[in-house]
A tleap script that builds the chain and sets N, CA, C and O, in Angstrom:
source leaprc.protein.ff14SB
mol = sequence {
  NILE THR TYR THR PRO LYS GLN ALA THR GLN
  LEU ARG PHE LEU LEU ARG GLY LYS SER GLY
  THR GLU LYS ILE ARG THR THR VAL ASN GLY
  VAL THR SER ALA ASP VAL SER LEU THR THR
  SER ASP MET GLU PHE SER TYR ASP ILE GLY
  SER SER LEU ASP TYR GLY GLN LYS PHE GLU
  PHE LYS ILE THR ASN MET GLU ASP SER PRO
  THR GLN ASP VAL TYR PHE THR ALA ILE TYR
  PRO PRO LEU GLU ASN LEU SER ILE TRP PHE
  PRO ARG SER TRP PRO SER TRP LYS CYS ASP
  GLY LEU ASP ALA THR LEU GLU ASN VAL ARG
  CYS ASP SER VAL ARG LYS GLY ILE PHE ALA
  TRP LYS GLY PRO TYR ILE ILE ASN ALA THR
  TRP THR LEU VAL GLN VAL ASN LEU THR GLY
  THR TYR ALA CALA
}
set mol.1.N position { 103.761 67.607 102.327 }
set mol.1.CA position { 102.969 68.101 101.520 }
set mol.1.C position { 102.874 69.609 102.623 }
set mol.1.O position { 103.063 69.594 103.839 }
set mol.2.N position { 102.541 70.789 101.802 }
set mol.2.CA position { 102.401 72.153 102.091 }
set mol.2.C position { 100.902 72.263 101.842 }
set mol.2.O position { 100.472 72.078 100.704 }
set mol.3.N position { 100.125 72.542 102.808 }
set mol.3.CA position { 98.483 73.060 102.418 }
set mol.3.C position { 98.539 74.234 102.582 }
set mol.3.O position { 99.375 74.571 103.421 }
set mol.4.N position { 97.782 75.305 101.952 }
set mol.4.CA position { 97.871 76.744 101.983 }
set mol.4.C position { 96.082 76.975 101.689 }
set mol.4.O position { 95.496 76.909 100.608 }
set mol.5.N position { 95.461 77.285 103.177 }
set mol.5.CA position { 94.072 77.729 103.477 }
set mol.5.C position { 94.282 78.349 102.904 }
set mol.5.O position { 95.352 78.866 102.586 }
set mol.6.N position { 92.177 78.620 102.259 }
set mol.6.CA position { 91.855 80.732 101.890 }
set mol.6.C position { 91.931 81.052 102.993 }
set mol.6.O position { 91.742 80.566 104.108 }
set mol.7.N position { 92.479 82.652 102.216 }
set mol.7.CA position { 92.912 83.738 103.464 }
set mol.7.C position { 92.019 84.586 104.111 }
set mol.7.O position { 91.236 85.365 103.569 }
set mol.8.N position { 92.179 84.391 105.301 }
set mol.8.CA position { 91.156 85.071 106.007 }
set mol.8.C position { 90.379 86.141 105.492 }
set mol.8.O position { 91.109 87.052 105.102 }
set mol.9.N position { 89.221 86.358 105.353 }
set mol.9.CA position { 88.889 87.991 105.132 }
set mol.9.C position { 88.073 88.702 106.066 }
set mol.9.O position { 87.137 89.436 105.749 }
set mol.10.N position { 88.502 88.434 107.349 }
set mol.10.CA position { 88.431 89.208 108.700 }
set mol.10.C position { 89.036 89.782 109.086 }
set mol.10.O position { 90.115 89.223 109.283 }
set mol.11.N position { 88.999 90.982 109.445 }
set mol.11.CA position { 89.713 91.974 110.030 }
set mol.11.C position { 89.346 91.694 111.993 }
set mol.11.O position { 88.314 92.040 112.569 }
set mol.12.N position { 90.651 90.934 112.675 }
set mol.12.CA position { 89.581 91.127 114.368 }
set mol.12.C position { 90.962 92.097 115.334 }
set mol.12.O position { 92.148 91.794 115.211 }
set mol.13.N position { 90.554 93.058 116.094 }
set mol.13.CA position { 91.739 93.314 117.352 }
set mol.13.C position { 90.347 93.659 118.187 }
set mol.13.O position { 89.175 93.916 117.913 }
set mol.14.N position { 91.199 93.508 119.404 }
set mol.14.CA position { 90.872 94.093 120.688 }
set mol.14.C position { 91.271 95.273 121.284 }
set mol.14.O position { 92.460 95.582 121.210 }
set mol.15.N position { 90.241 96.210 122.042 }
set mol.15.CA position { 90.566 97.540 122.243 }
set mol.15.C position { 89.983 97.361 123.904 }
set mol.15.O position { 88.918 96.778 124.105 }
set mol.16.N position { 90.680 97.842 124.872 }
set mol.16.CA position { 90.345 98.160 125.885 }
set mol.16.C position { 90.884 99.958 126.306 }
set mol.16.O position { 91.746 100.684 125.812 }
set mol.17.N position { 89.904 100.153 127.423 }
set mol.17.CA position { 90.393 101.824 127.629 }
set mol.17.C position { 91.282 101.553 129.445 }
set mol.17.O position { 91.179 100.588 130.202 }
set mol.18.N position { 92.044 102.764 129.598 }
set mol.18.CA position { 92.677 102.570 131.054 }
set mol.18.C position { 91.646 102.774 131.638 }
set mol.18.O position { 91.564 101.948 132.548 }
set mol.19.N position { 90.685 103.515 131.618 }
set mol.19.CA position { 90.123 104.154 132.767 }
set mol.19.C position { 88.705 103.089 132.721 }
set mol.19.O position { 88.190 102.701 133.770 }
set mol.20.N position { 88.310 102.792 131.708 }
set mol.20.CA position { 86.901 102.739 131.144 }
set mol.20.C position { 85.460 103.591 130.502 }
set mol.20.O position { 84.286 103.324 130.243 }
set mol.21.N position { 86.483 104.882 130.436 }
set mol.21.CA position { 85.383 106.061 129.859 }
set mol.21.C position { 86.028 106.972 128.444 }
set mol.21.O position { 85.932 108.132 128.045 }
set mol.22.N position { 86.809 105.548 127.914 }
set mol.22.CA position { 87.345 106.222 126.424 }
set mol.22.C position { 85.920 105.849 125.370 }
set mol.22.O position { 85.048 104.989 125.491 }
set mol.23.N position { 86.121 106.784 124.447 }
set mol.23.CA position { 85.112 106.329 123.554 }
set mol.23.C position { 86.165 106.687 122.202 }
set mol.23.O position { 87.014 107.565 122.042 }
set mol.24.N position { 85.688 105.598 121.354 }
set mol.24.CA position { 86.276 105.654 119.889 }
set mol.24.C position { 85.640 105.347 118.631 }
set mol.24.O position { 84.498 104.888 118.639 }
set mol.25.N position { 86.401 105.600 117.297 }
set mol.25.CA position { 85.514 105.255 116.665 }
set mol.25.C position { 86.084 104.614 115.204 }
set mol.25.O position { 86.467 105.601 114.576 }
set mol.26.N position { 86.244 103.775 114.634 }
set mol.26.CA position { 86.678 102.898 113.602 }
set mol.26.C position { 86.087 103.341 112.554 }
set mol.26.O position { 84.926 103.736 112.448 }
set mol.27.N position { 87.118 103.252 111.569 }
set mol.27.CA position { 86.790 103.155 110.138 }
set mol.27.C position { 87.655 102.460 109.514 }
set mol.27.O position { 88.884 102.531 109.536 }
set mol.28.N position { 86.446 101.272 108.533 }
set mol.28.CA position { 87.094 100.286 107.698 }
set mol.28.C position { 86.357 100.375 106.403 }
set mol.28.O position { 85.289 100.983 106.333 }
set mol.29.N position { 86.859 99.829 105.458 }
set mol.29.CA position { 86.198 100.089 104.167 }
set mol.29.C position { 85.480 101.432 103.713 }
set mol.29.O position { 84.718 101.506 102.750 }
set mol.30.N position { 85.824 102.442 104.517 }
set mol.30.CA position { 85.231 103.317 104.184 }
set mol.30.C position { 83.951 104.086 105.134 }
set mol.30.O position { 83.341 105.147 105.003 }
set mol.31.N position { 83.902 103.032 106.080 }
set mol.31.CA position { 82.577 103.094 106.726 }
set mol.31.C position { 83.104 103.802 108.481 }
set mol.31.O position { 83.979 103.216 109.120 }
set mol.32.N position { 82.561 104.813 108.921 }
set mol.32.CA position { 82.754 105.022 109.988 }
set mol.32.C position { 81.654 104.871 111.012 }
set mol.32.O position { 80.591 105.421 110.721 }
set mol.33.N position { 81.704 104.396 111.853 }
set mol.33.CA position { 80.934 103.899 113.343 }
set mol.33.C position { 80.863 104.849 113.843 }
set mol.33.O position { 81.610 105.803 113.627 }
set mol.34.N position { 79.775 104.816 114.781 }
set mol.34.CA position { 79.150 105.390 115.773 }
set mol.34.C position { 80.118 105.764 116.719 }
set mol.34.O position { 81.184 105.156 116.630 }
set mol.35.N position { 80.018 106.604 117.597 }
set mol.35.CA position { 80.923 106.525 118.823 }
set mol.35.C position { 81.001 104.957 119.847 }
set mol.35.O position { 80.029 104.208 119.945 }
set mol.36.N position { 81.728 104.814 120.218 }
set mol.36.CA position { 81.795 103.304 121.024 }
set mol.36.C position { 82.420 103.508 122.370 }
set mol.36.O position { 83.605 103.830 122.450 }
set mol.37.N position { 81.652 103.330 123.456 }
set mol.37.CA position { 82.617 103.676 124.846 }
set mol.37.C position { 83.229 102.088 125.334 }
set mol.37.O position { 82.591 101.044 125.474 }
set mol.38.N position { 84.807 102.366 125.543 }
set mol.38.CA position { 85.502 101.260 126.166 }
set mol.38.C position { 84.961 100.535 127.429 }
set mol.38.O position { 83.871 100.908 127.861 }
set mol.39.N position { 85.475 99.759 127.917 }
set mol.39.CA position { 85.371 99.205 129.056 }
set mol.39.C position { 87.142 98.775 129.452 }
set mol.39.O position { 87.979 98.591 128.568 }
set mol.40.N position { 87.404 98.688 130.771 }
set mol.40.CA position { 89.061 97.946 131.488 }
set mol.40.C position { 88.949 96.946 130.848 }
set mol.40.O position { 90.039 96.388 130.972 }
set mol.41.N position { 87.932 95.976 129.846 }
set mol.41.CA position { 88.170 94.789 129.717 }
set mol.41.C position { 88.365 94.725 127.564 }
set mol.41.O position { 88.222 95.559 126.670 }
set mol.42.N position { 88.669 93.549 127.608 }
set mol.42.CA position { 89.028 93.729 126.267 }
set mol.42.C position { 87.398 93.716 125.531 }
set mol.42.O position { 86.393 93.180 125.998 }
set mol.43.N position { 87.517 94.428 124.348 }
set mol.43.CA position { 86.265 94.436 123.585 }
set mol.43.C position { 86.659 93.755 122.224 }
set mol.43.O position { 87.637 94.200 121.625 }
set mol.44.N position { 86.020 92.804 121.754 }
set mol.44.CA position { 86.494 92.178 120.516 }
set mol.44.C position { 85.709 93.150 119.151 }
set mol.44.O position { 84.566 93.532 119.402 }
set mol.45.N position { 86.121 93.422 118.176 }
set mol.45.CA position { 85.800 93.812 116.610 }
set mol.45.C position { 86.344 93.159 115.712 }
set mol.45.O position { 87.554 92.944 115.653 }
set mol.46.N position { 85.217 92.639 114.639 }
set mol.46.CA position { 85.672 91.655 113.954 }
set mol.46.C position { 84.670 92.868 112.184 }
set mol.46.O position { 83.692 93.569 111.925 }
set mol.47.N position { 85.526 92.463 111.773 }
set mol.47.CA position { 85.079 93.222 110.422 }
set mol.47.C position { 85.249 92.460 108.777 }
set mol.47.O position { 86.324 92.236 108.221 }
set mol.48.N position { 84.129 92.215 108.330 }
set mol.48.CA position { 84.346 91.424 107.207 }
set mol.48.C position { 85.134 92.858 106.138 }
set mol.48.O position { 84.817 94.048 106.110 }
set mol.49.N position { 86.117 92.189 105.441 }
set mol.49.CA position { 86.817 92.998 104.503 }
set mol.49.C position { 86.692 92.688 103.066 }
set mol.49.O position { 87.149 93.349 102.133 }
set mol.50.N position { 85.903 91.420 103.005 }
set mol.50.CA position { 85.390 91.056 101.663 }
set mol.50.C position { 86.721 90.102 100.882 }
set mol.50.O position { 87.848 90.290 101.340 }
set mol.51.N position { 86.577 89.207 99.844 }
set mol.51.CA position { 87.128 88.308 99.594 }
set mol.51.C position { 88.382 88.830 98.366 }
set mol.51.O position { 89.116 87.982 97.859 }
set mol.52.N position { 88.497 90.399 97.976 }
set mol.52.CA position { 89.344 90.918 96.863 }
set mol.52.C position { 91.111 91.171 97.629 }
set mol.52.O position { 91.810 91.874 96.899 }
set mol.53.N position { 91.645 90.810 98.610 }
set mol.53.CA position { 92.871 90.948 99.028 }
set mol.53.C position { 93.582 90.002 98.596 }
set mol.53.O position { 93.607 88.880 99.104 }
set mol.54.N position { 94.282 90.390 97.536 }
set mol.54.CA position { 95.746 88.860 97.766 }
set mol.54.C position { 96.509 88.750 98.679 }
set mol.54.O position { 96.033 89.253 99.696 }
set mol.55.N position { 97.515 88.315 98.824 }
set mol.55.CA position { 98.391 88.063 99.637 }
set mol.55.C position { 99.405 88.816 99.368 }
set mol.55.O position { 99.822 88.820 98.210 }
set mol.56.N position { 100.143 89.760 100.530 }
set mol.56.CA position { 101.124 90.921 100.265 }
set mol.56.C position { 100.414 92.101 100.167 }
set mol.56.O position { 100.841 93.124 100.703 }
set mol.57.N position { 99.624 92.083 99.691 }
set mol.57.CA position { 98.410 93.360 99.585 }
set mol.57.C position { 97.997 94.313 100.876 }
set mol.57.O position { 97.022 93.999 101.558 }
set mol.58.N position { 98.609 95.234 101.114 }
set mol.58.CA position { 97.865 95.921 102.108 }
set mol.58.C position { 96.396 96.756 102.241 }
set mol.58.O position { 95.854 97.093 101.188 }
set mol.59.N position { 95.762 97.085 103.505 }
set mol.59.CA position { 94.389 97.346 103.961 }
set mol.59.C position { 94.513 98.418 105.179 }
set mol.59.O position { 95.063 98.370 106.279 }
set mol.60.N position { 93.885 99.237 104.609 }
set mol.60.CA position { 94.547 100.295 105.761 }
set mol.60.C position { 93.003 100.477 106.462 }
set mol.60.O position { 91.967 100.228 105.846 }
set mol.61.N position { 93.032 100.769 107.313 }
set mol.61.CA position { 92.048 100.846 108.802 }
set mol.61.C position { 92.643 102.139 109.784 }
set mol.61.O position { 93.802 102.512 109.964 }
set mol.62.N position { 91.242 102.695 110.379 }
set mol.62.CA position { 91.737 103.546 111.275 }
set mol.62.C position { 90.876 103.723 112.484 }
set mol.62.O position { 89.645 103.724 112.453 }
set mol.63.N position { 91.719 103.895 113.704 }
set mol.63.CA position { 90.797 103.998 114.853 }
set mol.63.C position { 90.901 105.090 115.929 }
set mol.63.O position { 91.784 105.227 116.776 }
set mol.64.N position { 89.915 105.763 115.732 }
set mol.64.CA position { 90.289 107.343 116.584 }
set mol.64.C position { 90.131 107.293 117.761 }
set mol.64.O position { 89.325 106.407 118.044 }
set mol.65.N position { 90.509 107.814 118.604 }
set mol.65.CA position { 90.974 108.108 120.030 }
set mol.65.C position { 89.751 109.491 120.590 }
set mol.65.O position { 90.142 110.656 120.660 }
set mol.66.N position { 88.541 109.160 120.880 }
set mol.66.CA position { 88.234 110.822 120.873 }
set mol.66.C position { 88.414 111.412 122.168 }
set mol.66.O position { 87.781 112.421 122.478 }
set mol.67.N position { 89.052 110.981 122.782 }
set mol.67.CA position { 89.398 111.632 124.362 }
set mol.67.C position { 90.365 111.705 124.331 }
set mol.67.O position { 90.973 110.824 123.723 }
set mol.68.N position { 91.307 113.083 125.131 }
set mol.68.CA position { 92.771 113.576 125.220 }
set mol.68.C position { 93.423 114.030 126.955 }
set mol.68.O position { 93.919 115.041 127.452 }
set mol.69.N position { 93.198 113.135 127.268 }
set mol.69.CA position { 93.702 112.927 129.229 }
set mol.69.C position { 94.807 111.731 129.486 }
set mol.69.O position { 95.064 110.625 129.010 }
set mol.70.N position { 95.210 112.429 130.312 }
set mol.70.CA position { 96.236 111.501 130.826 }
set mol.70.C position { 95.573 109.527 131.408 }
set mol.70.O position { 96.192 108.465 131.343 }
set mol.71.N position { 94.511 109.740 131.785 }
set mol.71.CA position { 93.817 108.977 132.540 }
set mol.71.C position { 93.041 107.944 131.210 }
set mol.71.O position { 92.627 106.815 131.472 }
set mol.72.N position { 92.946 108.531 129.843 }
set mol.72.CA position { 92.060 107.923 129.105 }
set mol.72.C position { 92.526 107.250 127.796 }
set mol.72.O position { 92.098 107.392 126.651 }
set mol.73.N position { 93.760 106.294 128.395 }
set mol.73.CA position { 94.240 105.597 126.980 }
set mol.73.C position { 93.511 104.738 126.472 }
set mol.73.O position { 92.646 104.299 127.228 }
set mol.74.N position { 93.550 104.218 125.170 }
set mol.74.CA position { 93.160 103.004 124.956 }
set mol.74.C position { 94.290 102.087 124.558 }
set mol.74.O position { 95.422 102.556 124.437 }
set mol.75.N position { 94.061 100.868 124.356 }
set mol.75.CA position { 94.737 99.802 123.938 }
set mol.75.C position { 94.277 98.706 123.182 }
set mol.75.O position { 93.438 97.901 123.589 }
set mol.76.N position { 94.948 98.668 121.838 }
set mol.76.CA position { 94.820 97.521 120.893 }
set mol.76.C position { 95.553 96.355 120.784 }
set mol.76.O position { 96.644 96.062 121.272 }
set mol.77.N position { 94.963 95.865 120.227 }
set mol.77.CA position { 95.555 94.186 120.761 }
set mol.77.C position { 95.355 93.541 118.944 }
set mol.77.O position { 94.150 93.580 118.699 }
set mol.78.N position { 95.903 93.168 118.089 }
set mol.78.CA position { 96.421 92.533 117.180 }
set mol.78.C position { 95.163 90.980 117.324 }
set mol.78.O position { 95.274 90.326 118.360 }
set mol.79.N position { 94.452 90.677 116.644 }
set mol.79.CA position { 94.117 89.397 116.411 }
set mol.79.C position { 94.557 88.679 115.188 }
set mol.79.O position { 95.489 87.875 115.163 }
set mol.80.N position { 93.609 89.122 113.887 }
set mol.80.CA position { 94.255 89.003 112.938 }
set mol.80.C position { 93.945 90.423 112.044 }
set mol.80.O position { 92.938 91.116 112.190 }
set mol.81.N position { 94.952 90.664 111.173 }
set mol.81.CA position { 96.164 89.917 110.791 }
set mol.81.C position { 96.912 90.579 112.451 }
set mol.81.O position { 96.549 91.442 113.251 }
set mol.82.N position { 98.168 89.574 112.366 }
set mol.82.CA position { 99.156 89.679 113.635 }
set mol.82.C position { 99.670 91.056 113.797 }
set mol.82.O position { 99.372 91.802 112.864 }
set mol.83.N position { 100.355 91.569 114.734 }
set mol.83.CA position { 101.147 93.159 115.231 }
set mol.83.C position { 102.003 92.680 114.200 }
set mol.83.O position { 101.777 93.389 113.220 }
set mol.84.N position { 103.022 91.686 113.881 }
set mol.84.CA position { 104.025 92.273 112.780 }
set mol.84.C position { 103.968 92.367 111.451 }
set mol.84.O position { 104.831 92.631 110.614 }
set mol.85.N position { 102.447 92.030 111.348 }
set mol.85.CA position { 101.727 92.210 109.748 }
set mol.85.C position { 101.208 93.743 110.007 }
set mol.85.O position { 100.298 94.001 109.220 }
set mol.86.N position { 101.468 94.652 110.734 }
set mol.86.CA position { 100.421 95.961 110.965 }
set mol.86.C position { 101.405 96.606 111.190 }
set mol.86.O position { 102.434 96.174 111.711 }
set mol.87.N position { 101.155 97.944 110.745 }
set mol.87.CA position { 102.217 99.543 110.676 }
set mol.87.C position { 101.331 100.358 111.320 }
set mol.87.O position { 100.224 100.242 110.795 }
set mol.88.N position { 101.332 101.166 112.267 }
set mol.88.CA position { 100.591 101.834 112.986 }
set mol.88.C position { 101.153 103.477 113.376 }
set mol.88.O position { 102.055 103.779 114.158 }
set mol.89.N position { 100.461 104.208 112.710 }
set mol.89.CA position { 100.942 105.645 113.137 }
set mol.89.C position { 99.951 106.346 113.562 }
set mol.89.O position { 98.753 106.068 113.628 }
set mol.90.N position { 100.803 107.726 113.987 }
set mol.90.CA position { 99.731 108.494 114.406 }
set mol.90.C position { 99.756 110.057 113.808 }
set mol.90.O position { 100.009 110.952 114.614 }
set mol.91.N position { 99.572 110.304 112.808 }
set mol.91.CA position { 99.381 111.246 111.867 }
set mol.91.C position { 99.689 112.423 112.504 }
set mol.91.O position { 100.880 112.718 112.599 }
set mol.92.N position { 98.669 113.314 113.060 }
set mol.92.CA position { 99.175 114.349 114.063 }
set mol.92.C position { 100.408 114.564 114.361 }
set mol.92.O position { 100.945 115.653 114.161 }
set mol.93.N position { 101.076 113.430 114.937 }
set mol.93.CA position { 102.340 114.383 115.649 }
set mol.93.C position { 103.859 113.184 114.476 }
set mol.93.O position { 105.083 113.081 114.396 }
set mol.94.N position { 103.198 112.871 114.150 }
set mol.94.CA position { 104.550 111.538 113.589 }
set mol.94.C position { 106.072 112.635 113.228 }
set mol.94.O position { 107.122 112.681 113.868 }
set mol.95.N position { 105.733 113.299 112.173 }
set mol.95.CA position { 106.690 114.531 111.866 }
set mol.95.C position { 107.167 115.244 113.155 }
set mol.95.O position { 108.391 115.375 113.155 }
set mol.96.N position { 106.557 115.739 114.246 }
set mol.96.CA position { 107.008 116.815 115.191 }
set mol.96.C position { 107.945 115.508 116.373 }
set mol.96.O position { 108.895 115.690 117.135 }
set mol.97.N position { 107.387 114.627 116.149 }
set mol.97.CA position { 107.978 113.217 117.028 }
set mol.97.C position { 109.093 112.280 116.500 }
set mol.97.O position { 109.507 111.212 116.951 }
set mol.98.N position { 109.447 112.976 115.437 }
set mol.98.CA position { 110.239 112.426 114.338 }
set mol.98.C position { 110.567 110.552 113.727 }
set mol.98.O position { 111.602 109.976 113.390 }
set mol.99.N position { 109.188 110.126 113.822 }
set mol.99.CA position { 108.800 109.032 113.805 }
set mol.99.C position { 108.997 107.798 112.241 }
set mol.99.O position { 108.592 106.670 111.961 }
set mol.100.N position { 109.785 108.780 111.625 }
set mol.100.CA position { 109.802 108.286 110.118 }
set mol.100.C position { 111.087 107.331 110.187 }
set mol.100.O position { 111.513 106.951 109.096 }
set mol.101.N position { 111.739 106.910 111.310 }
set mol.101.CA position { 112.821 105.951 111.088 }
set mol.101.C position { 114.219 105.944 110.462 }
set mol.101.O position { 115.029 105.022 110.369 }
set mol.102.N position { 114.301 107.502 109.969 }
set mol.102.CA position { 115.326 107.870 109.530 }
set mol.102.C position { 116.634 108.006 110.776 }
set mol.102.O position { 117.773 107.700 110.424 }
set mol.103.N position { 116.455 108.343 111.817 }
set mol.103.CA position { 117.325 108.450 112.700 }
set mol.103.C position { 117.108 108.103 114.135 }
set mol.103.O position { 117.043 108.994 114.981 }
set mol.104.N position { 116.961 106.453 114.530 }
set mol.104.CA position { 116.108 106.170 115.822 }
set mol.104.C position { 116.529 107.158 117.014 }
set mol.104.O position { 115.770 107.530 117.909 }
set mol.105.N position { 118.038 107.557 116.847 }
set mol.105.CA position { 118.776 108.479 118.217 }
set mol.105.C position { 117.723 109.753 118.223 }
set mol.105.O position { 117.799 110.410 119.261 }
set mol.106.N position { 116.830 110.189 117.338 }
set mol.106.CA position { 116.267 111.543 117.563 }
set mol.106.C position { 114.880 110.697 117.629 }
set mol.106.O position { 114.063 111.526 117.228 }
set mol.107.N position { 114.293 109.717 117.864 }
set mol.107.CA position { 112.864 109.334 117.491 }
set mol.107.C position { 112.600 109.415 119.382 }
set mol.107.O position { 113.205 109.084 120.402 }
set mol.108.N position { 111.261 110.096 118.980 }
set mol.108.CA position { 110.411 110.376 120.230 }
set mol.108.C position { 110.189 108.748 120.526 }
set mol.108.O position { 110.144 107.879 119.656 }
set mol.109.N position { 110.044 108.521 122.149 }
set mol.109.CA position { 109.624 107.212 122.732 }
set mol.109.C position { 108.270 106.975 122.778 }
set mol.109.O position { 107.812 105.968 123.318 }
set mol.110.N position { 107.371 108.092 122.088 }
set mol.110.CA position { 105.905 108.013 121.993 }
set mol.110.C position { 105.846 107.020 120.696 }
set mol.110.O position { 104.999 106.130 120.616 }
set mol.111.N position { 106.846 107.265 119.669 }
set mol.111.CA position { 107.093 106.410 118.260 }
set mol.111.C position { 106.251 104.676 118.826 }
set mol.111.O position { 105.123 104.261 118.562 }
set mol.112.N position { 107.026 104.223 119.401 }
set mol.112.CA position { 107.099 103.204 119.651 }
set mol.112.C position { 106.335 102.724 120.412 }
set mol.112.O position { 106.310 101.508 120.223 }
set mol.113.N position { 105.446 103.132 121.470 }
set mol.113.CA position { 104.145 103.480 122.423 }
set mol.113.C position { 103.295 103.368 121.285 }
set mol.113.O position { 102.633 102.354 121.506 }
set mol.114.N position { 102.971 103.814 120.266 }
set mol.114.CA position { 102.045 103.820 119.344 }
set mol.114.C position { 101.718 102.838 118.111 }
set mol.114.O position { 100.707 102.466 117.516 }
set mol.115.N position { 103.396 102.567 118.027 }
set mol.115.CA position { 103.334 101.279 117.309 }
set mol.115.C position { 103.184 99.627 117.791 }
set mol.115.O position { 103.475 98.627 117.136 }
set mol.116.N position { 102.726 99.706 118.924 }
set mol.116.CA position { 102.702 98.802 119.889 }
set mol.116.C position { 100.994 98.413 120.454 }
set mol.116.O position { 100.500 97.486 121.097 }
set mol.117.N position { 100.461 99.685 119.807 }
set mol.117.CA position { 99.145 100.026 119.862 }
set mol.117.C position { 99.021 100.532 121.577 }
set mol.117.O position { 98.366 99.857 122.371 }
set mol.118.N position { 99.460 101.301 121.829 }
set mol.118.CA position { 99.241 102.460 122.859 }
set mol.118.C position { 98.641 103.735 121.929 }
set mol.118.O position { 99.189 104.167 120.915 }
set mol.119.N position { 97.256 104.284 122.580 }
set mol.119.CA position { 97.060 105.597 121.620 }
set mol.119.C position { 96.641 106.304 122.646 }
set mol.119.O position { 95.574 105.992 123.175 }
set mol.120.N position { 97.345 107.317 123.095 }
set mol.120.CA position { 97.288 107.982 124.521 }
set mol.120.C position { 96.776 109.239 123.948 }
set mol.120.O position { 96.376 109.979 124.847 }
set mol.121.N position { 96.660 109.687 122.898 }
set mol.121.CA position { 96.094 111.073 122.143 }
set mol.121.C position { 95.325 111.412 121.714 }
set mol.121.O position { 95.137 110.677 120.744 }
set mol.122.N position { 94.446 112.302 121.754 }
set mol.122.CA position { 93.272 112.591 120.698 }
set mol.122.C position { 93.229 112.513 119.605 }
set mol.122.O position { 93.858 113.480 119.175 }
set mol.123.N position { 92.677 111.648 118.412 }
set mol.123.CA position { 92.906 111.878 117.004 }
set mol.123.C position { 93.014 110.675 116.280 }
set mol.123.O position { 93.601 109.942 117.075 }
set mol.124.N position { 92.814 110.056 115.301 }
set mol.124.CA position { 92.902 109.026 114.757 }
set mol.124.C position { 94.232 108.207 113.973 }
set mol.124.O position { 95.003 108.712 113.157 }
set mol.125.N position { 94.236 107.104 114.375 }
set mol.125.CA position { 95.393 106.377 114.237 }
set mol.125.C position { 95.451 105.575 113.001 }
set mol.125.O position { 94.371 105.116 112.627 }
set mol.126.N position { 96.312 105.360 112.417 }
set mol.126.CA position { 96.349 104.594 111.064 }
set mol.126.C position { 96.790 103.618 111.006 }
set mol.126.O position { 98.016 103.553 111.083 }
set mol.127.N position { 96.100 102.538 110.861 }
set mol.127.CA position { 96.398 101.004 110.909 }
set mol.127.C position { 96.892 100.751 108.687 }
set mol.127.O position { 96.456 101.152 107.608 }
set mol.128.N position { 97.742 100.069 109.087 }
set mol.128.CA position { 98.072 99.340 107.666 }
set mol.128.C position { 98.459 98.325 107.767 }
set mol.128.O position { 99.608 98.104 108.149 }
set mol.129.N position { 97.535 97.318 107.423 }
set mol.129.CA position { 97.553 95.944 107.593 }
set mol.129.C position { 98.151 94.699 106.275 }
set mol.129.O position { 97.343 94.699 105.347 }
set mol.130.N position { 98.820 94.136 106.138 }
set mol.130.CA position { 99.502 93.406 105.104 }
set mol.130.C position { 99.245 92.016 105.213 }
set mol.130.O position { 99.917 91.386 106.030 }
set mol.131.N position { 98.165 91.268 104.354 }
set mol.131.CA position { 97.947 90.213 104.393 }
set mol.131.C position { 99.085 88.988 104.081 }
set mol.131.O position { 99.756 89.103 103.055 }
set mol.132.N position { 99.254 88.076 104.770 }
set mol.132.CA position { 99.967 87.061 104.458 }
set mol.132.C position { 99.756 86.037 104.150 }
set mol.132.O position { 98.645 85.620 104.476 }
set mol.133.N position { 100.387 85.383 103.615 }
set mol.133.CA position { 100.257 83.540 103.499 }
set mol.133.C position { 100.897 82.961 104.773 }
set mol.133.O position { 101.950 83.013 105.408 }
set mol.134.N position { 99.118 82.111 104.809 }
set mol.134.CA position { 99.531 81.019 105.718 }
set mol.134.C position { 99.867 79.727 105.695 }
set mol.134.O position { 98.845 79.040 105.690 }
set mol.135.N position { 100.868 79.075 105.679 }
set mol.135.CA position { 101.098 78.017 105.342 }
set mol.135.C position { 101.098 77.015 106.513 }
set mol.135.O position { 101.556 77.590 107.501 }
set mol.136.N position { 100.715 75.561 106.827 }
set mol.136.CA position { 100.924 74.520 107.304 }
set mol.136.C position { 101.710 72.721 107.007 }
set mol.136.O position { 101.202 71.715 106.513 }
set mol.137.N position { 102.663 72.893 107.390 }
set mol.137.CA position { 103.319 71.649 106.810 }
set mol.137.C position { 103.096 70.725 107.409 }
set mol.137.O position { 103.085 70.925 108.624 }
set mol.138.N position { 102.791 69.194 106.920 }
set mol.138.CA position { 102.338 68.406 107.486 }
set mol.138.C position { 103.588 67.445 106.985 }
set mol.138.O position { 104.002 67.511 105.828 }
set mol.139.N position { 104.224 66.424 108.102 }
set mol.139.CA position { 104.592 65.549 108.211 }
set mol.139.C position { 104.464 64.078 108.278 }
set mol.139.O position { 104.245 63.871 109.472 }
set mol.140.N position { 104.477 62.938 107.664 }
set mol.140.CA position { 103.953 61.273 108.704 }
set mol.140.C position { 104.227 60.611 107.208 }
set mol.140.O position { 104.727 61.017 106.159 }
set mol.141.N position { 103.550 59.199 107.736 }
set mol.141.CA position { 104.109 57.997 107.200 }
set mol.141.C position { 102.404 58.513 105.910 }
set mol.141.O position { 101.743 59.499 106.237 }
set mol.142.N position { 102.102 57.909 104.949 }
set mol.142.CA position { 100.737 58.256 104.461 }
set mol.142.C position { 100.125 56.870 102.935 }
set mol.142.O position { 100.382 56.587 101.765 }
set mol.143.N position { 99.582 56.615 103.624 }
set mol.143.CA position { 99.311 55.069 102.922 }
set mol.143.C position { 98.250 55.287 101.545 }
set mol.143.O position { 97.138 55.811 101.487 }
set mol.144.N position { 99.179 54.590 100.391 }
set mol.144.CA position { 98.696 54.658 99.248 }
set mol.144.C position { 96.992 54.139 98.830 }
set mol.144.O position { 96.584 54.237 97.673 }
savepdb mol mol.pdb
quit
């Protein structure tokens, strides 16, 4: 028996700051938050994105790091969808860092830092999420 639960319709992630003095803004469903001050502990963010997404459909949101200092990095941790279903990029520097994936030998190491959720530079980080099908396989003996 394969059970396919209803699709989750909440976007969930954690953010924390390197120094605890970082400020960010989020933009989800076209709505931009006020500045949020981070601490060095994980802060959970959760957004209802509605029920109109189909499995495999992409959904874009943005996190803007308002600071630009070596001591003020922002760390992103995905909860749902998981990191492997996300594509994270930093438009301001992506072309100059050669993050297009065409030649990994030319790619700046900063590209992978961003892809892993380290937002160390001021500006918006674009995150594309792909909603995937979740299946639970049940095995056993069933009485009729």
